[in-house]
Structure formats: structure tokens, C-alpha cells
C-alpha positions in Angstrom: -47.2 37.6 -66.4 -49.2 37.1 -69.5 -48.1 37.1 -73.1 -50.5 37.2 -76.0 -49.5 36.8 -79.6 -51.5 36.8 -82.8 -50.6 35.2 -86.2 -53.0 35.9 -89.0 -55.7 33.5 -87.8 -54.3 32.2 -84.5 -54.2 33.7 -81.0 -51.8 32.3 -78.5 -52.1 33.0 -74.8 -49.2 32.1 -72.4 -49.4 32.7 -68.6 -46.5 32.5 -66.3 -46.8 32.4 -62.5 -43.8 33.7 -60.6 -43.1 34.5 -57.0 -42.7 38.0 -55.5 -39.0 38.0 -56.5 -39.9 37.1 -60.1 -38.6 33.6 -59.8 -40.2 30.5 -61.4 -42.5 28.6 -59.0 -41.5 25.0 -59.3 -42.0 23.4 -55.9 -44.9 20.9 -56.3 -46.7 22.0 -53.1 -46.6 25.7 -54.0 -47.8 24.9 -57.6 -50.7 22.9 -56.2 -51.7 25.7 -53.8 -51.6 28.2 -56.7 -53.7 25.9 -58.9 -56.3 25.5 -56.3 -56.5 29.2 -55.6 -56.9 30.0 -59.3 -59.5 27.2 -59.8 -61.4 28.5 -56.7 -61.7 31.9 -58.3 -62.7 30.6 -61.6 
């Protein structure tokens, strides 16, 4: 999920990564796997 907000001269981007059930991903191993997958694509 991504949220983007603008205030006069500022833009704020916030990205949330959630599992298939819409729950927050907070297990360290899963977070690391997701980070590595994202970095591999970038």
C-alpha cells in the first residue's frame, strides 16, 4: 500500500508492506526477505 501526500512545497511518500491477509509484516526473517527482494529489483 502506498500513500502520497502533498503540502504546499513538500511531498511525503509512505509505503506499507502487508501480507496477503492485510496484516502487518513484523517477523524479522520475513522483513529481511522482503527487503532483499525489493533491493534485488531496484
